[in-house]
N, C-alpha and C positions, 0 to 999 in steps of 0.2 A: 719430261723436263722437271728437274727439282725446283721447288719453290724456294724463295728467299728464306734462309735459315736452315735449309736442309743440306746434308752433305752432298757433294757433287761427284760424279764419276769422271776421272780424267781420261785422256786418250789412251793411256797405258793400262786402263782398267782399275787403277788404284783409286781409293776413295779419299776425298779431301774436304776440309771445311774452308777452303780458300775460295777463289773466284768472287762471285757476288754475295756469297753467304754472309760475310761479316756485316754487310750493310743492313740487312733485315733481321739480324740474329736476335737482338733484344726483344723486339715485338713478337717474333715467332716463339721465343722461349717462354714469354709470359702466357701465350695461348696454348702452350704444350705441356708445361711443367706445373703441376698442381701446387698451390701455395708458394709460388716462386718468390714473391716479395717477402712474405712472412718468414720463409726459411732463410732468406738473406739476412733479415733482421735478427733471427735466432743465432745465426753464425756470428754476426757482429757482437751481439750481447755476450756470447760465450768467449769470443776473442778478448773482450775487455777483462775477463777474469783469468784468461790463460796466458796472455802475453805480458811479461813484466816491463817495467820502465827500461828503455834501452834495448829491449828484446827484438825479436824478428818473427814475422809471420810470412809464410810463403803460400801463395795460392797457385796450385797446379791446374792447368786447363782454364786459365783466367778469361779466355775469349775476349770480349770487348771491354773488360775491366769494370763492369757494373758492380760486382761484389767487391773487387779490389778497391775501388774508390770509396765504398762505404767503410771498409776495414781501415783504410788509411785515414779517413776523416775522424774515425773514433780513436785510433791509436796514435795519431800524430802528436797530440798534447803530451804524451809520455815519452816522446822521442824514440818510438819504436819504428823499425823499418818494415815496409811491406814490399814483397817481391812477387810480381806476377809472371807466370811462365805459360807460354802457349806455343804450339808447333807452327801456327799459321801467322806469317808476317802481316797479313791484312788485319787479323784480329789485334795483334800487338800495336799496329799503327793507330787503330781506333782507341785502344786502351790508353795509349800515351796521350792522345788528344783529350780524352775524358779526364785524365788525372794531371793535366798540365799544371794546375795550380797547387798541387800537393807535393811538397818537397821531400816527403819521406818515402816516396814510391820509386821503384825502378822495375824495368821489365826485361825479360830475356826470351828470345825465340829459340825454342829447343823442344825436343820430344822428351817426355817424362822418363821413359824407359831407357833413354840414351844419354842422359846428362847427370852430372853430379850436382845435387841440390845444395844450396847454401844452408849452413847450419841454422836451425830454427827452433823456436819454442812452440810454435804452432804451424801445422801444415793443413791447408784446406783443399779438399778435392770435392768439388760440387758437380756431381753427375759427369765425371771425367773418366774414371777407370773403366767404366762399361764400354768405352770406345777403344780401349787398349786390347789388342788381340789376346785371347785367353792364355796362349802359351807364353806371352811376355808379361802378363799382368802380375804374376808373383814377383818378377824382377823389379817391376815398378814399385810395388809395395815395399820390397826390401830396401830400395833406394830411399824411399820416404822414411822408413824407420832409421836407417843409418844417418840420415840428415838431422833427425830430431835430437835436441838436447836431452840429457837424462831426465826422465819423467815428462818429456814433452808430449804433446797431444796431436793426434790426427782427427780432424772432423771430416767424416766421409759420408757423402750423400750419393746413393746409387738407386737405379731402378732394379728391382729384384724379381726373381721368378717365384710364382706361387708353389705351394707344396703339392698341388694336384692340378691336373689338366682342367677340371671343372672350375676350380677357383681362378685359374689363369684366364679362362674364357670369360668369366663374370667380370673380373677386374679390367680386362681389356675392353669389354663392352661399355662398362661404366666410364672408363677414361675417355673413350671415343665420344660418348654422349656429353661429357664435360667439355671436351674440346669444341664440340659444336655450339655449346652454350657460350663459349668465348668468342664465337663469330667465325670459326672455320667451317668451310663448306664440306660436304661429303667427299667431294673430289680432292680437297686439300688433305683431309684426314686419311683417305686411302693412299694418296700420293706420298704422304709422310711415311706410312707403313712400308710402302715399296722401297722408298729411298734408304730405309734403315736395315733392309735385309742384308745380313752378312757384315753389317757395320756396327750396330748396337748388339752386343752379346752379353746380356746380364747373367748373373749367377743367382742362386738362392741366398737368403739371409745366412743360412747355415754354412754354405760354401764360402761366403765372404768372411764370416767369422773365423772359419778354419784357416783361411788364407792369411788373415791378420795374425792369428796365433802362431802360425808357422814362421812368420817374419819376426816374431819376438814381441808382439803387442800383448797387453793384458786383454782380458775378455772385453769385447766392445759393449758399450752402454747405449741403448736406444734413446734417441732424443726426438725422433719424428717418425710418423708412419701414416701414410694415406694409401690404402690398397697396396700397390706394388712399388710405392715410392718411399724410400727409407733413409733416415739419417742416423748415424751413430758417432760416438766419440770413442777413441781407442788410445790408451796411454802407452807410451814406450815402456817396455818391461825394465825392471831394475837390474836385470842380468845382462844388459846391453854391453858390448865390448867397448 
């Protein structure tokens, strides 16, 4: 049985972040994603520089709206709009409750690779693309680029693969030890690994960079790295249509 915060398997065999997952998502994320709060703060600080007055920021895969709320609080004084997108209605419901007092926010329930995004100066994808099936991921990135204003920016955080099997083994072991120090039991750590088989499909840093370039982004700029957890910014190329 998946723990709260893990993806769940439906009767049809498909995977979902619905069911009871949204209820415990925030606590689980803090115990699973290294530097979770610090990276949220970094994204918000960058957004302040990248979203102009009256502009728009879109967060894809916004889950319960924790980062969306922080973005809106920072950007609301300049009358910028913040849009949160997630495929799970339960996540969107909690996100709307969290952001009820923020007038500059709206939410949409849709899958990234199946929807036309609102035009934006900044799009944030915080550990989201890794859950899009690899054969559909390039389409999702292309939709992001098409939605960005000229010279708009993507902030992309992803779990990435190591360059060698040995490095991957070391990184995984250290990450598991880190999660235990956050209070997760051996059973919970092992259960999370099982729950993500065939669901979380990361690529290497080089593969992600190549995917971004193919979609028309300029060379990505690293902004964060802890073992296999990486954040980059990528600007929409000047040759966009």
